[in-house]
C-alpha positions in Angstrom: 58.2 132.4 73.2 55.1 132.8 75.6 51.8 134.3 73.8 52.3 137.7 72.4 50.5 141.1 72.5 46.8 141.2 71.0 45.1 144.3 70.5 42.0 143.6 72.3 39.7 146.9 72.2 36.7 145.5 72.3 37.2 144.5 76.2 35.5 147.2 77.7 33.6 147.3 81.0 29.6 146.5 81.0 27.8 147.5 84.0 31.0 148.4 85.9 32.5 144.5 84.7 35.1 143.5 82.4 35.0 140.3 80.3 36.6 137.6 82.4 39.1 137.3 79.6 40.0 141.2 80.0 42.1 140.5 83.2 45.7 139.5 83.3 47.2 137.8 86.4 50.3 138.6 88.7 51.7 137.2 91.8 54.8 136.3 94.0 53.6 132.5 95.0 51.8 133.5 97.7 49.3 135.4 96.7 48.0 136.8 93.5 45.9 140.0 91.9 43.7 140.3 88.5 44.7 143.2 86.9 42.3 144.6 84.1 42.9 145.8 80.6 42.0 149.4 81.5 44.9 149.1 84.4 42.5 148.3 87.4 43.5 145.8 90.1 40.1 144.0 90.6 41.0 141.2 93.2 43.7 140.8 95.5 43.6 138.8 99.0 46.7 139.8 101.2 48.5 138.5 103.0 47.9 135.0 101.4 45.6 133.3 98.4 43.1 132.4 101.2 42.8 135.7 103.2 40.0 138.2 102.2 40.2 140.3 99.7 41.5 144.0 100.0 40.3 144.9 96.3 37.1 142.9 95.0 35.5 145.5 92.3 35.1 141.7 90.2 32.4 140.7 92.7 30.9 144.1 93.1 31.7 147.2 90.7 30.3 149.8 93.1 31.3 148.5 96.7 34.1 145.9 96.1 37.2 148.4 95.8 39.9 148.6 93.2 43.5 150.3 92.8 43.4 151.9 89.1 46.0 153.6 86.8 44.8 154.8 83.7 44.8 157.7 81.2 42.8 160.2 82.5 41.2 160.6 78.7 39.7 158.1 76.2 42.2 155.4 75.5 42.7 152.0 73.5 44.8 149.3 75.5 46.6 146.3 75.1 48.1 143.9 77.4 51.3 141.3 77.4 53.5 139.8 79.7 57.2 140.1 79.5 59.1 137.2 77.5 59.2 134.3 79.6 57.7 136.1 82.7 54.7 136.8 84.7 55.7 140.5 84.9 52.3 142.1 83.1 52.7 145.2 80.5 49.4 147.3 79.5 50.1 149.7 76.7 47.7 152.8 76.8 47.4 155.0 73.5 45.6 158.2 73.6 45.4 160.8 71.4 48.6 162.9 73.1 51.1 159.8 73.6 51.6 156.3 74.8 52.1 155.2 78.0 53.0 151.6 79.4 52.0 150.1 82.7 53.9 147.4 84.1 52.7 145.4 87.0 54.0 142.8 89.1 54.5 141.2 92.5 58.4 141.1 93.4 59.9 137.8 93.8 63.5 136.3 94.1 65.0 133.0 95.0 66.0 134.5 98.5 62.4 134.6 100.3 60.7 132.7 97.6 59.7 129.9 100.1 58.8 132.5 102.9 55.3 132.3 104.5 52.4 134.6 103.0 53.0 136.9 106.0 53.2 140.8 107.1 56.1 142.2 105.1 57.9 145.5 105.0 58.9 144.8 101.5 56.4 145.7 98.2 54.0 143.2 97.8 52.8 144.8 94.3 54.8 147.5 92.3 53.0 149.5 89.7 55.3 151.4 87.2 54.3 153.9 84.5 56.6 154.9 81.8 55.7 157.5 79.3 56.6 156.1 75.8 55.4 159.1 73.6 54.2 162.5 73.7 52.3 163.2 77.0 49.4 161.8 78.7 47.6 162.6 81.7 46.7 159.7 84.0 44.6 159.0 86.6 45.2 157.3 89.9 42.4 155.7 92.1 43.1 153.9 95.3 39.8 152.5 97.2 41.2 149.5 99.5 38.0 147.6 100.7 39.3 145.0 103.4 37.6 142.2 104.3 35.4 141.7 101.0 34.3 145.4 101.5 33.1 144.4 104.9 35.6 146.2 107.0 35.4 149.9 108.1 38.8 151.6 106.3 40.7 154.4 107.9 42.4 156.4 104.9 45.6 158.4 106.4 47.5 160.8 104.2 51.0 160.6 106.0 52.6 162.6 103.4 52.1 163.7 99.7 53.5 160.6 98.6 52.7 158.4 101.4 49.1 156.9 102.2 48.2 154.3 104.8 44.7 152.4 104.7 43.8 150.7 108.2 41.3 148.0 108.8 41.0 145.9 111.6 44.8 143.9 112.1 45.2 145.3 108.5 47.3 148.3 107.1 48.1 148.7 103.8 51.0 151.4 103.0 51.1 152.8 99.5 53.6 155.0 98.7 54.6 156.6 95.5 57.1 159.1 93.6 54.4 161.5 92.3 51.9 162.9 95.0 48.9 161.1 96.0 45.6 161.5 97.8 42.8 159.7 99.5 40.8 159.4 96.1 41.2 160.2 93.1 44.4 162.1 91.6 45.8 162.8 88.5 49.6 163.8 87.1 50.8 164.1 84.0 53.7 162.1 82.2 55.7 163.1 79.2 58.3 160.9 76.8 60.8 159.5 79.0 59.5 160.5 82.1 57.9 157.6 84.9 56.5 157.2 87.7 56.2 153.8 90.5 53.8 152.6 93.1 54.3 150.1 95.7 52.1 148.6 98.2 52.6 146.9 101.2 51.1 144.8 103.4 51.4 144.8 107.2 50.0 144.7 110.7 47.5 147.6 111.8 49.3 150.9 113.2 52.7 149.5 112.2 54.4 150.9 108.7 57.5 149.3 107.6 57.9 151.5 104.2 61.1 152.2 102.8 62.4 155.1 100.9 60.6 154.7 97.3 62.0 155.8 93.9 61.7 155.0 90.6 65.2 153.4 91.0 64.3 150.9 93.5 61.1 149.8 91.3 63.6 149.1 88.5 66.0 146.9 90.8 62.8 145.3 91.8 61.7 144.4 88.3 65.2 143.4 87.1 65.2 140.9 90.2 61.6 140.0 89.5 62.6 139.5 85.8 65.7 137.0 86.2 63.7 134.7 89.1 61.2 134.2 86.1 63.7 133.5 83.3 65.7 130.8 85.4 62.8 129.5 86.6 61.1 128.6 83.0 64.5 127.3 81.7 64.0 124.7 83.8 60.9 124.2 81.8 61.2 120.9 79.6 58.5 120.4 77.0 59.7 119.4 73.5 57.1 120.2 70.9 54.7 122.6 68.6 52.9 124.0 71.6 55.8 125.5 73.6 54.4 129.1 74.1 51.0 127.5 75.2 53.0 125.3 77.8 55.3 127.8 78.9 52.2 129.9 79.8 50.5 127.2 82.0 53.9 126.4 83.6 53.6 130.2 84.6 50.2 130.7 85.3 50.8 127.0 87.4 53.5 128.4 89.3 51.7 131.6 90.0 49.1 129.4 91.9 51.7 127.6 93.7 52.0 128.5 97.6 55.8 128.4 97.4 56.1 128.1 101.3 54.6 124.6 101.5 54.3 123.5 98.1 50.8 123.3 97.9 48.4 124.6 94.4 44.9 126.5 94.8 42.6 125.0 92.3 42.1 129.3 91.4 43.1 132.5 92.9 39.3 133.7 92.8 36.1 133.0 94.3 32.6 133.3 92.9 33.1 133.9 89.5 29.9 132.3 88.1 29.5 129.5 86.0 26.7 131.3 84.1 25.9 135.1 84.2 23.6 135.4 86.7 23.6 131.9 88.0 24.0 130.7 91.6 26.9 128.2 90.6 29.7 130.8 92.1 32.3 128.6 94.3 35.4 129.6 96.0 38.4 127.8 94.8 41.3 129.5 96.8 42.0 126.3 98.4 44.0 122.6 97.4 42.1 119.9 96.5 43.4 116.2 96.7 41.9 115.5 93.7 44.7 117.9 91.8 47.2 115.8 93.2 48.1 112.9 90.3 47.4 115.8 87.9 49.8 118.4 89.1 52.4 115.5 89.7 52.4 114.2 86.2 52.2 117.9 84.9 55.0 119.0 86.4 57.4 115.7 86.3 57.1 115.7 82.5 57.7 119.4 82.1 60.9 118.7 84.1 60.0 121.1 87.1 60.7 118.5 89.7 61.4 121.1 92.5 57.5 121.8 92.3 56.6 118.3 91.8 58.4 117.1 94.7 57.3 120.3 96.9 53.7 119.1 96.0 54.1 115.7 97.3 55.8 116.7 100.2 52.6 118.8 101.1 50.3 115.8 100.5 52.5 113.4 102.6 52.6 115.8 105.3 48.6 115.5 105.4 48.7 112.3 107.4 45.6 111.2 105.3 46.1 107.4 106.4 45.5 108.6 110.0 42.4 110.2 109.3 40.2 107.1 109.1 37.3 107.3 106.6 37.3 111.3 107.5 39.7 112.2 104.8 38.8 116.2 104.0 38.6 117.0 100.2 40.6 120.1 100.2 42.8 122.0 102.6 43.4 125.6 103.7 46.9 126.7 103.0 47.7 126.4 106.5 47.0 122.5 106.1 43.4 122.8 107.7 40.8 120.3 106.2 37.9 122.4 107.9 35.9 125.6 106.5 32.7 127.2 106.6 31.1 127.9 103.6 29.3 131.5 103.6 27.7 133.6 101.6 28.4 137.4 101.5 25.5 139.5 100.9 27.2 142.7 101.0 28.4 141.9 97.6 26.4 141.8 94.1 28.4 138.8 92.4 29.9 139.4 89.0 27.6 141.0 86.8 24.8 140.4 89.7 25.7 136.2 89.7 24.7 135.6 93.4 25.8 134.4 96.0 29.5 135.4 96.6 30.8 132.7 98.5 33.9 132.1 100.9 34.8 128.5 102.2 33.5 125.5 100.6 31.1 123.0 101.8 32.4 120.4 99.4 35.2 119.8 102.2 33.4 117.2 104.0 31.6 115.6 100.9 32.1 111.9 100.3 34.2 111.9 97.0 35.3 108.3 96.8 37.9 109.2 93.9 40.2 111.3 96.2 41.5 107.8 97.2 42.8 106.9 93.6 44.1 110.3 92.8 46.2 110.1 96.2 47.3 106.5 95.3 48.3 107.8 91.7 50.1 110.6 92.7 52.4 108.4 95.2 53.0 106.0 92.3 53.9 109.0 89.9 56.2 110.0 92.7 58.0 106.4 93.3 58.3 106.1 89.7 60.2 109.6 88.8 62.7 108.3 91.6 60.9 109.6 94.9 61.3 107.8 98.4 58.2 106.2 99.8 59.0 105.7 103.6 57.8 103.2 105.4 55.8 105.4 107.9 54.2 106.6 104.6 53.8 103.5 103.3 51.4 102.9 105.9 49.4 105.7 105.3 49.0 104.9 101.7 48.2 101.4 102.7 45.7 102.6 105.1 44.1 104.4 102.3 44.1 101.4 99.8 42.1 99.9 102.6 39.8 102.6 103.0 38.9 102.4 99.1 38.5 98.5 99.8 36.0 99.2 102.4 34.0 102.1 101.0 34.1 101.5 97.3 30.5 100.5 96.9 29.2 103.2 98.6 27.2 106.0 96.7 29.3 109.4 96.9 29.1 113.0 95.4 30.9 112.2 92.7 34.5 114.2 91.1 31.6 117.1 90.1 30.4 117.6 93.9 27.0 117.5 93.3 24.6 118.8 95.8 22.0 116.5 95.1 21.5 112.8 96.3 24.5 110.2 96.2 24.7 107.9 93.5 26.8 105.2 92.4 29.0 107.1 90.2 31.3 105.0 87.6 34.1 107.3 87.9 34.3 106.8 91.9 34.3 103.4 91.1 37.0 103.7 88.5 39.4 105.9 90.7 38.9 103.2 93.7 40.2 100.6 91.3 43.2 103.0 90.6 43.3 102.9 94.5 44.1 99.3 94.5 46.1 98.9 91.2 48.6 101.6 92.0 48.7 100.4 95.8 49.6 96.8 94.5 52.2 98.2 91.7 54.1 100.3 94.4 53.9 97.0 96.8 55.2 94.7 94.5 57.7 96.5 92.7 59.4 98.3 96.3 58.7 94.7 97.9 56.4 96.6 100.5 54.0 95.0 103.4 50.5 94.6 102.0 47.7 92.1 101.7 48.1 90.8 97.7 45.4 88.2 98.5 42.5 90.8 99.6 43.9 93.7 97.5 43.9 91.6 94.1 40.6 90.0 94.7 39.1 93.8 95.4 40.8 95.0 92.2 39.1 91.9 89.9 35.9 92.7 91.6 35.8 96.3 91.0 36.8 95.5 87.3 34.2 93.2 86.7 31.4 95.5 88.5 32.4 98.4 86.7 32.7 96.9 83.2 29.4 94.7 83.8 27.3 98.0 85.1 29.2 100.7 83.9 29.4 100.3 80.4 25.7 100.8 78.7 25.2 98.5 75.0 22.7 101.5 74.5 24.6 104.5 74.5 27.9 102.3 73.5 29.4 104.2 76.6 30.7 103.9 80.1 28.0 106.0 81.9 27.9 108.8 84.8 26.6 105.9 87.4 25.8 102.4 87.4 22.8 100.8 85.7 22.1 104.2 84.3 22.5 105.6 80.8 23.4 109.2 81.3 26.8 110.1 80.0 29.5 111.8 82.1 33.0 113.4 80.6 34.6 112.3 83.6 34.8 108.3 82.3 37.3 109.8 79.4 40.0 109.0 81.7 39.0 104.9 81.1 42.4 104.6 79.4 44.7 107.3 81.0 44.5 105.5 84.0 45.1 102.3 82.2 41.7 100.8 83.1 41.3 99.1 79.8 43.6 99.3 76.9 43.8 102.5 74.8 42.6 100.2 71.5 39.7 98.7 73.6 36.8 99.5 71.2 35.0 100.2 74.8 37.5 103.0 75.2 36.8 104.1 71.3 32.9 103.9 71.4 32.8 105.8 74.9 35.0 108.8 73.0 32.4 109.0 70.4 29.8 109.0 72.8 31.0 111.8 74.7 32.0 113.6 71.4 28.4 113.3 69.9 26.2 114.0 73.1 28.4 116.3 75.4 30.4 117.9 72.5 29.9 121.3 71.4 32.4 121.9 68.4 35.4 121.1 70.1 34.2 122.3 73.6 32.8 119.3 76.3 30.4 119.9 79.0 30.7 117.4 82.0 27.2 116.1 81.7 23.9 117.1 80.5 21.5 118.9 82.8 18.3 117.0 81.5 20.0 113.7 81.8 21.7 114.3 85.5 20.6 116.2 88.7 23.1 117.9 90.6 21.2 119.8 93.0 21.9 123.2 91.8 19.7 125.8 90.1 20.8 127.2 86.6 23.3 125.6 84.4 26.7 125.6 83.3 28.8 126.4 80.7 31.2 123.7 78.7 34.4 122.6 80.9 37.9 123.2 79.7 39.5 120.3 81.7 36.7 117.9 80.2 37.5 119.5 76.6 41.3 118.7 77.1 40.5 115.6 78.4 38.8 114.1 74.9 42.0 115.6 73.5 44.1 113.3 75.8 41.6 110.5 75.5 41.9 110.5 71.4 45.7 110.6 71.7 45.9 107.5 73.4 43.9 105.9 71.0 46.8 106.9 68.5 44.8 109.2 66.5 47.5 112.2 66.9 46.7 114.0 63.8 42.7 114.2 65.3 43.6 114.9 68.6 46.4 117.9 67.2 43.8 119.2 65.3 41.1 119.5 68.3 44.0 120.5 71.0 44.8 123.7 68.3 40.8 124.6 68.1 40.7 124.9 71.8 43.9 127.0 71.9 41.8 129.9 70.5 39.4 129.9 73.8 42.3 131.1 75.7 42.0 134.8 77.1 44.8 137.4 74.9 47.1 136.4 77.6 47.0 132.6 77.2 45.1 132.3 80.1 42.1 129.7 81.0 39.5 130.0 83.2 37.2 127.0 84.2 34.4 126.8 81.9 33.3 128.8 78.6 29.9 130.0 77.0 29.9 127.1 74.2 27.8 129.6 72.0 29.9 132.9 72.5 33.1 132.0 73.7 33.0 134.1 76.7 35.3 132.6 79.5 33.5 131.8 82.7 33.9 130.3 86.1 37.2 131.0 88.3 40.2 132.7 86.4 42.8 131.4 85.7 42.1 127.4 86.8 44.5 125.2 87.7 42.7 122.1 86.7 42.6 123.5 83.1 46.0 124.3 82.8 47.2 121.1 84.0 45.1 119.4 81.6 46.5 121.6 78.6 49.6 120.3 79.5 48.8 116.7 80.0 47.1 116.8 76.8 50.3 118.9 74.9 52.9 116.2 76.4 50.6 112.9 75.6 50.3 114.4 72.2 53.8 114.2 71.5 53.8 110.9 73.5 51.7 109.7 71.0 53.4 110.8 68.4 56.5 109.1 69.4 54.7 106.0 70.4 55.5 106.4 74.2 52.3 106.4 75.6 52.0 103.9 78.7 54.4 102.9 81.4 57.2 103.5 79.4 56.3 107.5 79.9 56.9 107.2 83.4 60.5 106.0 83.3 63.1 108.5 83.3 
């Protein structure tokens, strides 16, 4: 069973803002919306994830715009997902009655792969039903397209039909109760229901059809059926099923079904610290996520999603780009974007700037070569077909890794300071060559064995000689240094060293001691590492789960399980994780939910079970 409902009345707005953990996510695998515990949709981009936001109240409580349905009187509330689905219920209790608000984005098997374009069918459905007594409800419809930069013209087409036009975009809202351009109220009594539908189309064109509570029920049943059938394919055998399932459902919501790409998060600019400047746009697909995505999906039996993502990756033709391989792509497959700062929005709880686009696209990040080759290796080991054309491109990436591995770069953490000889980047260049050799030898593909093996040996020698600090007893952030970096926890996961190697164990101990705060783990220490940015950040969930994974690889199943279970307490009431967390308060920070966090959760849960059954290692990649 998925994570069940939990009362969270303490999640109230402060200065107009809910805590990040006060949101649930709904989506249709083309875009997604954040729905607050108080019934407000505070973030939504249409028609797809990387489009401009039409509601962005989470980034500016006054100017961002929202779509709110809640009781007009004092209430308490709680949220839960319907059993094994992404259908979200918000339950409001007042002094006169109880109301259930069900939010979802309709989806079914027939159109799941349709492009995220303008359509006549509803993109969001909101169904309100009075369960007991009677409740007066408040409805606020305040779209602010273009991240609140577009002029909006609201037109009341009829009592139950409102248009919002801005530029090329038309939002059509239809309802079974009377609407108005601003605040409206309506009353429901036990057994009564109201339904709302939002469509997204081109300006001056309306494809709205007859709308009714019965049509809402039909779309609800179709959407519920889709999610039930989808989660039945998830194959995880272990004690953490509810959390693994919720992670799988969240990852599916972050998948752009028309191509198989996965966005790092459906949001932009949620801060790494409140009031700080470390606010980034994650509504893109990073090459770095490739091997993590393939591993998680294949281990869960979600082969369609794994194959879809690798198909997207293969069609980026990375080997033809020479040394100019972008680190991330938009949903149209373009490896170009411009990072802009929006000065019209104050940012979440006044955390400026709000950014759209991400300048990390053109940084030199050497680790992506290893992630791409590792994903190809995983794909092949799970029965995928590597064509000769694809192998030529992969072979070219191996050659690029060999040519560039000794250069300084900006690392996995995309620092905006000077480039350094980051140890993790060298490790992943080693992975690129190692996986290239394994693929070539296993499938008898053309390559340069002498050159590749010599390069692999040279990388291994230098990393072990210069990347390991006898002083710290650990692999370090950069060659010849003593600063620690949690990324090197993957040294055994990538099979650079054996799981029982004493350097693996001592690195785990050093990271736990110097970067840990309870069960949480920071990426690095700000007083040891310069990343070119002001302010600080929180503890990273991804590195926290990586530590669990690393401990499982050493065979300490009890220690890994105990740490994993304690980390689960930091999830939102709905079982969702952000990128970071305040190590002192437990408040979620950063973009939400975060794909990398949920991928690392799945990987840790799977590897705990594989360690319990003594299946860690290459055998785990066989059918």
